[in-house]
BAMIZA-856675 format. One record per atom (N, C-alpha, C): x, y, z. Coordinates in steps of 0.05 Angstrom, whole numbers, padded with zeros to 5 digits, always signed. Example, Ala and Ser with C-alpha at 12.3 -4.5 7.8 and 13.67 -1.06 7.14 Angstrom:
<recs>
+00264-00114+00156
+00246-00090+00156
+00264-00066+00156
+00257-00045+00142
+00273-00021+00143
+00258+00001+00157
</recs>
This chain:
<recs>
+00248+00077+00156
+00217+00072+00172
+00203+00095+00172
+00174+00095+00164
+00163+00115+00162
+00154+00138+00193
+00155+00158+00195
+00144+00171+00217
+00118+00162+00226
+00111+00169+00251
+00083+00170+00264
+00065+00178+00249
+00070+00210+00235
+00051+00227+00223
+00049+00215+00196
+00076+00199+00185
+00070+00194+00157
+00052+00164+00151
+00058+00147+00176
+00042+00121+00178
+00011+00136+00182
+00008+00150+00203
-00019+00158+00201
-00034+00173+00187
-00023+00188+00165
-00029+00205+00146
-00036+00176+00124
-00023+00162+00117
-00024+00137+00101
-00055+00123+00109
-00055+00118+00136
-00074+00102+00139
-00100+00115+00143
-00101+00141+00149
-00127+00156+00154
-00142+00160+00132
-00134+00148+00110
-00149+00144+00081
-00174+00141+00094
-00182+00114+00107
-00206+00107+00126
-00195+00081+00139
-00195+00087+00164
-00186+00064+00186
-00204+00041+00174
-00227+00033+00169
-00242+00013+00164
-00233-00004+00135
-00221+00016+00117
-00216+00001+00093
-00183-00008+00095
-00170+00003+00102
-00138+00006+00104
-00127-00010+00129
-00117-00032+00122
-00102-00043+00151
-00083-00027+00166
-00083-00026+00187
-00058-00019+00199
-00030-00031+00200
-00036-00058+00205
-00017-00081+00205
+00000-00082+00178
+00024-00075+00178
+00041-00075+00156
+00036-00105+00138
+00028-00129+00149
+00029-00148+00136
-00001-00152+00124
-00016-00144+00142
-00052-00141+00127
-00052-00122+00107
-00036-00095+00112
-00033-00078+00089
-00026-00097+00062
-00005-00110+00065
+00007-00125+00043
-00012-00138+00027
-00026-00150+00037
-00051-00173+00028
-00069-00154+00017
-00075-00133+00033
-00103-00117+00024
-00089-00107-00001
-00071-00091-00005
-00056-00079-00028
-00052-00096-00052
-00043-00120-00049
-00042-00140-00069
-00069-00147-00082
-00093-00150-00062
-00112-00162-00069
-00127-00140-00088
-00131-00115-00082
-00133-00091-00094
-00120-00088-00126
-00096-00098-00123
-00081-00096-00150
-00087-00119-00167
-00092-00142-00152
-00104-00160-00166
-00126-00157-00184
-00142-00150-00160
-00180-00154-00175
-00187-00125-00193
-00169-00107-00179
-00188-00078-00187
-00165-00061-00207
-00140-00063-00203
-00120-00040-00212
-00096-00054-00233
-00087-00039-00249
-00071-00049-00270
-00041-00038-00256
-00040-00022-00238
-00014-00010-00232
-00012-00001-00202
+00001-00002-00187
+00008+00011-00163
+00003+00047-00165
+00005+00058-00185
-00001+00082-00193
-00031+00086-00194
-00039+00075-00215
-00069+00073-00211
-00083+00075-00183
-00081+00051-00169
-00085+00045-00141
-00086+00068-00126
-00058+00078-00128
-00053+00104-00105
-00072+00126-00112
-00070+00138-00141
-00086+00155-00151
-00118+00149-00139
-00127+00134-00148
-00158+00127-00147
-00165+00124-00114
-00144+00115-00098
-00154+00113-00068
-00137+00139-00052
-00122+00157-00065
-00111+00182-00055
-00093+00172-00034
-00073+00156-00041
-00051+00149-00029
-00031+00155-00033
-00007+00158-00020
+00019+00167-00029
+00035+00138-00034
+00043+00137-00059
+00053+00109-00066
+00081+00106-00049
+00101+00129-00046
+00122+00125-00029
+00117+00117-00002
+00099+00125+00009
+00092+00113+00038
+00082+00087+00040
+00073+00077+00019
+00059+00051+00016
+00084+00036+00013
+00100+00042-00008
+00120+00029-00011
+00146+00023+00006
+00147+00055+00026
+00164+00046+00051
+00153+00035+00069
+00130+00031+00076
+00116+00017+00093
+00118-00013+00095
+00116-00017+00068
+00119-00050+00061
+00140-00056+00054
+00163-00048+00044
+00196-00045+00051
+00200-00056+00079
+00188-00044+00094
+00191-00048+00127
+00192-00073+00135
+00175-00093+00116
+00168-00120+00119
+00182-00133+00098
+00199-00121+00080
+00212-00135+00062
+00197-00142+00041
+00172-00127+00033
+00154-00128+00007
+00161-00107-00007
+00169-00112-00039
+00172-00094-00059
+00158-00101-00079
+00150-00078-00089
+00133-00077-00116
+00144-00087-00138
+00134-00103-00153
+00143-00115-00176
+00125-00109-00200
+00124-00091-00214
+00113-00080-00235
+00105-00099-00257
+00122-00117-00262
+00115-00141-00281
+00094-00155-00278
+00094-00156-00241
+00071-00180-00237
+00053-00166-00229
+00049-00138-00227
+00038-00116-00211
+00019-00134-00183
+00044-00138-00162
+00044-00145-00137
+00068-00133-00120
+00064-00139-00098
+00091-00138-00080
+00098-00161-00070
+00124-00168-00071
+00140-00193-00066
+00153-00192-00045
</recs>
């Protein structure tokens, strides 16, 4: 589980763009991966997000990145 500080840092990219609810974050990240990015690394680099923090947060709700399909499942 992410610490409050790590969670805040992940979401502080911009509150208006990145949902703070894990289920909504899952939907948001998958939409971005589907529509704009060829990989999770590309998304994280472009949005200045920490890949490990995103993966940890989404793993907390049972979602894991599938590189072959470029989405969290």
